[in-house]
C-alpha positions in Angstrom: 115.1 18.5 100.5 112.4 17.2 98.3 111.5 13.6 98.5 113.1 12.9 95.1 116.3 14.6 96.1 116.3 12.7 99.4 115.9 9.4 97.6 118.8 10.2 95.2 120.9 11.2 98.2 120.0 8.1 100.1 120.9 5.9 97.1 124.2 7.7 96.6 125.1 7.3 100.3 124.4 3.6 100.1 126.3 3.1 96.8 129.4 5.0 98.0 129.7 3.8 101.6 131.5 0.7 100.4 134.0 3.0 98.5 134.9 4.8 101.8 133.2 8.1 100.8 131.5 10.2 103.4 128.4 12.3 102.8 128.4 16.0 103.8 126.6 19.1 102.8 128.0 22.4 101.6 125.9 25.4 102.7 126.9 28.9 101.5 125.0 31.8 99.9 125.8 30.4 96.4 125.1 26.8 97.4 122.5 26.7 100.2 122.3 22.8 100.4 124.7 20.9 98.1 125.4 17.2 98.8 129.1 16.2 98.5 130.8 12.9 98.7 134.4 12.9 99.9 136.9 10.6 101.4 137.7 13.3 104.0 136.3 12.8 107.5 134.7 15.7 109.4 133.6 15.2 113.1 131.9 18.6 113.3 130.7 21.4 111.1 133.5 23.3 109.4 132.5 26.1 107.1 131.2 25.5 104.5 130.9 21.8 105.2 127.9 20.7 107.4 128.0 17.2 108.9 124.4 16.9 109.8 121.8 16.3 107.2 118.9 18.8 106.9 115.7 17.6 108.6 113.2 15.8 106.3 110.6 18.5 106.7 112.9 21.1 105.1 112.4 21.3 101.4 114.9 24.0 100.4 117.2 24.4 103.3 120.2 26.5 104.1 122.5 26.1 107.1 122.4 29.0 109.5 126.0 29.2 110.7 125.1 31.6 113.6 122.6 29.3 115.2 124.1 26.0 113.9 120.8 24.7 112.4 119.1 24.2 109.1 116.5 26.7 108.1 113.8 26.7 105.4 114.4 29.1 102.5 111.4 28.2 100.3 109.0 31.2 100.4 105.8 29.1 100.5 107.1 26.9 103.3 108.2 29.9 105.3 104.9 31.6 104.7 103.0 28.4 105.9 105.2 28.2 109.0 104.6 31.9 109.7 100.9 31.5 109.4 101.0 28.6 111.9 103.2 30.6 114.2 100.8 33.6 114.0 97.9 31.3 114.8 99.8 29.8 117.8 100.6 33.3 119.0 96.9 34.4 118.8 95.9 31.2 120.7 98.5 31.9 123.4 97.5 35.5 123.6 93.9 34.5 124.2 94.9 32.0 126.8 97.1 34.5 128.6 94.2 37.0 128.6 91.8 34.3 130.0 94.3 33.3 132.6 94.8 37.0 133.6 91.1 37.5 133.9 90.7 34.3 136.0 93.6 35.4 138.2 92.0 38.8 138.7 88.6 37.2 139.6 90.4 34.7 141.9 92.2 37.6 143.7 88.9 39.4 144.3 87.4 36.2 145.7 90.5 35.7 147.9 90.2 39.2 149.2 86.6 38.7 150.1 87.4 35.4 151.8 90.2 37.0 153.7 87.9 39.8 154.9 85.3 37.2 156.0 88.0 35.2 157.9 89.3 38.4 159.6 85.7 39.1 160.7 85.3 35.6 162.0 88.6 35.8 163.8 87.7 39.1 165.5 84.3 37.8 166.6 85.9 34.6 167.9 88.4 36.7 169.9 85.5 38.8 171.4 83.6 35.6 172.3 86.6 34.2 174.0 87.2 37.4 175.9 83.5 37.4 177.1 83.7 33.7 178.1 86.9 34.4 180.0 85.1 37.3 181.9 82.1 35.1 182.7 84.4 32.3 183.9 86.2 34.7 186.2 82.9 35.9 187.6 81.7 32.3 188.2 85.0 31.2 189.7 85.1 34.1 192.2 83.2 33.3 195.4 80.4 35.7 196.2 81.0 37.8 199.3 78.3 36.7 201.7 76.0 39.4 202.9 76.1 39.7 206.7 72.3 39.2 207.3 72.1 36.3 204.9 74.8 34.3 206.8 73.2 34.9 210.2 69.9 33.7 208.9 71.4 30.5 207.5 73.2 29.9 210.8 69.9 30.2 212.8 68.1 27.8 210.4 70.8 25.3 210.9 70.8 25.6 214.7 67.0 25.2 214.9 67.0 22.1 212.9 
């Protein structure tokens, strides 16, 4: 509703509350947003009577009975909202594209990192195996050679 119409409606509401009249809205194809004052009481929308007032940002509203909400019918307002929506869609599309590119680049980095980690893991396994073999060789006593033991024994007896 226009500001002027909103002011008139607000004044009518205040003037008629004391009289026990309730404010509702009729919304049909013939009367998209007609204010009515009635002693009848409605708890919820009942075609063609709408209980809730149209939002202040709607200039020429009509109640959409299938979605249970007020919609704008003014062509210039609808066009302005459509332009804003298109701009928002373009922005979101750009952001999605950027996120997709970033995700692709991150996946490539992750793949390279996983390959490097696999290589390190394999090298670590090989190193552990070699250390294990060395430890086994060091832990196993050497079999003494017969001549070397006899020479040691002679040296010990001469001393």
